[in-house]
C-alpha positions as CSV (number, residue, x, y, z in Angstrom):
1,X,-79.0,137.9,275.6
2,X,-82.5,137.5,276.8
3,X,-83.4,136.7,280.4
4,X,-87.1,136.1,280.9
5,X,-89.5,133.8,282.7
6,X,-91.7,133.8,279.6
7,X,-90.6,130.9,277.4
8,X,-92.2,132.4,274.2
9,X,-90.4,135.7,274.8
10,X,-87.1,133.9,275.4
11,X,-87.3,131.9,272.3
12,X,-88.5,134.9,270.3
13,X,-85.4,136.8,271.5
14,X,-83.2,133.8,270.6
15,X,-84.7,133.6,267.0
16,X,-84.3,137.4,266.6
17,X,-80.6,137.3,267.7
18,X,-79.9,134.5,265.2
19,X,-81.6,136.5,262.4
20,X,-79.6,139.6,263.3
21,X,-76.4,137.6,263.3
22,X,-75.6,137.8,267.0
23,X,-72.4,136.2,268.1
24,X,-74.4,133.9,270.4
25,X,-77.8,133.5,271.8
26,X,-79.3,131.6,274.7
27,X,-82.8,131.1,276.0
28,X,-83.1,130.3,279.7
29,X,-85.5,130.4,282.6
30,X,-84.9,133.9,284.0
31,X,-86.1,132.8,287.4
32,X,-83.3,130.2,287.8
33,X,-80.2,131.9,289.3
34,X,-77.8,129.1,288.3
35,X,-78.9,129.3,284.7
36,X,-78.6,133.1,284.8
37,X,-75.1,133.0,286.3
38,X,-73.9,130.5,283.7
39,X,-75.5,132.4,280.8
40,X,-74.1,135.8,281.9
41,X,-70.6,134.4,282.3
42,X,-70.6,132.4,279.0
43,X,-71.8,135.5,277.0
44,X,-69.3,137.7,278.8
45,X,-66.5,135.3,277.9
46,X,-67.6,134.9,274.3
47,X,-68.0,138.6,273.6
48,X,-65.0,139.7,275.7
49,X,-67.3,141.4,278.3
50,X,-70.7,143.0,278.5
51,X,-71.5,146.6,277.7
52,X,-75.2,146.3,278.4
53,X,-77.7,143.9,280.0
54,X,-81.5,144.1,279.5
55,X,-83.4,142.4,282.3
56,X,-86.8,141.3,281.1
57,X,-87.4,138.8,283.9
58,X,-90.4,140.7,285.2
59,X,-89.6,142.9,288.1
60,X,-92.5,141.7,290.3
61,X,-91.8,138.0,289.7
62,X,-88.1,137.8,290.5
63,X,-86.9,141.2,291.7
64,X,-83.2,141.9,291.1
65,X,-82.1,138.3,290.5
66,X,-80.0,139.1,287.4
67,X,-78.7,142.5,288.4
68,X,-75.7,141.5,290.7
69,X,-74.7,138.8,288.1
70,X,-74.8,141.2,285.2
71,X,-73.1,144.0,287.0
72,X,-70.3,141.7,288.2
73,X,-69.7,140.6,284.6
74,X,-69.9,144.2,283.2
75,X,-67.4,145.3,285.9
76,X,-64.8,142.8,284.6
77,X,-64.3,145.0,281.6
78,X,-65.0,148.5,282.9
79,X,-68.7,148.7,283.6
80,X,-71.9,148.9,281.5
81,X,-75.5,149.7,281.4
82,X,-78.2,147.7,283.2
83,X,-81.8,148.2,282.0
84,X,-84.9,146.7,283.5
85,X,-87.7,146.1,280.9
86,X,-91.2,145.4,282.1
87,X,-92.2,143.4,279.1
88,X,-89.8,141.0,277.3
89,X,-92.0,140.9,274.2
90,X,-91.8,144.7,273.9
91,X,-88.0,144.6,273.9
92,X,-88.0,141.9,271.2
93,X,-90.5,143.8,269.1
94,X,-88.5,147.1,269.5
95,X,-85.3,145.5,268.4
96,X,-86.9,143.7,265.5
97,X,-88.5,146.9,264.4
98,X,-85.3,148.8,264.4
99,X,-83.2,146.1,262.8
100,X,-85.6,144.4,260.4
C-alpha cells in the first residue's frame, strides 16, 4: 500500500506491488483523507488486517493525516507498526532492490 502526494511515486509503488505479486495495490492522492480512509479499510479487509503501514505522504505537506486511520485499522487485528518515510521514491527503490 502506498500513500503519497507524488503521483509518480504512487504509480511506481503500484507497479512494484503488481510485479511482486501483492494481494492488491492502490494508488491514491495521499493528501485526500477520504481516499486514504477508503484505501486503508479496503486493504485491511482484503488482507485480514494490517501488520504495518508506511506513510510516505511527506510529513511537511500533510502531517499525520494517515496515522489515525492506519492505527485504527491495525488495532482491529492486534496492532502493527507505523513508519513515516520522508521520500516515497526511496521506499519504492528500497523494496525493489531487496525483492528484484
